[in-house]
C-alpha positions as CSV (number, residue, x, y, z in Angstrom):
1,M,-27.8,65.4,-21.3
2,K,-30.0,63.8,-18.7
3,S,-33.7,63.8,-19.2
4,N,-36.2,64.9,-16.5
5,S,-37.2,61.2,-15.7
6,D,-33.5,60.5,-14.9
7,K,-33.3,63.5,-12.5
8,N,-36.5,62.4,-10.6
9,Q,-35.2,58.9,-9.9
10,S,-33.1,58.7,-6.8
11,K,-30.2,56.3,-6.5
12,L,-30.9,53.0,-4.7
13,P,-29.0,52.2,-1.5
14,W,-26.1,49.8,-2.1
15,W,-27.7,47.0,-0.1
16,V,-30.9,47.2,-2.1
17,E,-28.9,47.2,-5.3
18,L,-26.9,44.2,-4.2
19,L,-29.7,42.0,-2.7
20,F,-32.7,42.8,-4.8
21,V,-31.2,43.8,-8.2
22,Q,-28.0,41.8,-8.5
23,I,-28.9,38.7,-6.5
24,G,-32.6,38.8,-7.3
25,L,-34.3,38.4,-4.0
26,P,-38.1,38.8,-4.2
27,D,-39.5,42.4,-4.2
28,S,-42.1,41.4,-1.6
29,W,-39.3,41.0,1.0
30,L,-38.1,44.5,0.4
31,S,-41.6,45.9,0.9
32,K,-42.0,43.9,4.1
33,Y,-38.6,45.0,5.4
34,L,-39.4,48.7,4.7
35,K,-42.8,48.4,6.4
36,K,-41.3,46.7,9.5
37,K,-38.5,49.3,9.6
38,K,-41.1,52.1,9.6
39,E,-43.1,50.4,12.4
40,A,-39.9,50.0,14.4
41,V,-38.9,53.6,14.0
42,T,-42.4,54.7,15.1
43,F,-42.4,52.4,18.1
44,I,-39.0,53.7,19.2
45,Y,-40.0,57.3,18.8
46,E,-43.2,56.8,20.8
47,N,-41.4,54.9,23.6
48,K,-38.1,56.7,24.0
49,K,-38.5,57.3,27.7
50,Y,-39.4,53.6,28.5
51,I,-36.6,52.3,26.3
52,A,-34.1,54.7,28.0
53,Y,-35.2,53.5,31.5
54,C,-35.0,49.9,30.5
55,S,-31.5,50.4,29.0
56,L,-30.3,52.1,32.2
57,L,-31.7,49.3,34.4
58,I,-30.1,46.6,32.2
59,A,-26.8,48.4,32.3
60,G,-27.0,48.7,36.1
61,V,-27.7,45.0,36.4
62,L,-24.8,44.1,34.1
63,Y,-22.5,46.4,36.0
64,I,-23.4,45.0,39.5
65,Y,-23.6,41.3,38.6
66,P,-19.9,40.5,38.7
67,I,-19.6,42.2,42.1
68,V,-22.5,40.1,43.5
69,R,-21.0,36.9,42.0
70,Y,-17.6,37.6,43.5
71,T,-19.0,38.4,46.9
72,S,-21.2,35.3,46.9
73,S,-18.3,33.0,46.0
74,S,-16.1,34.7,48.6
75,A,-18.7,34.3,51.3
76,S,-19.2,30.7,50.4
77,C,-15.5,30.0,50.6
78,I,-15.2,31.7,54.0
79,D,-18.2,29.7,55.3
80,E,-16.7,26.4,54.1
81,T,-13.3,27.1,55.4
82,T,-14.6,28.2,58.8
83,K,-16.6,24.9,59.0
84,Y,-13.5,23.0,58.0
85,L,-11.4,24.7,60.7
86,K,-14.0,24.1,63.4
87,S,-14.6,20.4,62.4
88,N,-10.9,19.5,62.4
89,N,-10.3,21.4,65.6
90,I,-7.4,23.3,64.1
91,N,-6.1,26.0,66.4
92,K,-8.2,24.9,69.4
93,A,-7.1,27.9,71.3
94,Q,-8.3,30.3,68.7
95,N,-11.6,32.1,69.3
96,E,-14.4,32.5,66.7
97,M,-13.0,35.8,65.4
98,D,-9.5,34.4,64.8
99,I,-10.9,31.3,63.0
100,N,-12.9,33.7,60.7
101,S,-9.8,35.8,60.1
102,I,-7.8,32.7,59.1
103,A,-10.7,31.7,56.8
104,V,-10.8,35.1,55.1
105,G,-7.0,35.1,54.7
106,Y,-7.1,31.6,53.1
107,C,-9.9,32.5,50.7
108,H,-8.0,35.6,49.6
109,G,-4.8,33.8,48.7
110,G,-3.2,32.8,52.0
111,S,-2.6,29.4,53.4
112,L,-4.0,27.5,56.4
113,P,-1.9,27.4,59.5
114,Q,-0.2,24.1,60.3
């Protein structure tokens, strides 16, 4: 039969058993960890709304960033190709809109006219 003292003791979590009982890490580390964990839980509980807004903002930036990067590189390619077409006098009879159309086509996988 188990005595009352055995019933009052709760079982240690597996990570405490492994790190502090089996491996023998200092007990002061466990108390510091538990204190910081309690402070973190309190901080999160008190600032839920702020943390949620920041998370939403960060998720929005991470979602939009690849689109902005693709658009920027595409615009840069179109600008450089347009300058190239104008400087080499390719398609002299073409107007400004046609040169831009050729540049857009080239930057999206087409080829330059000969």
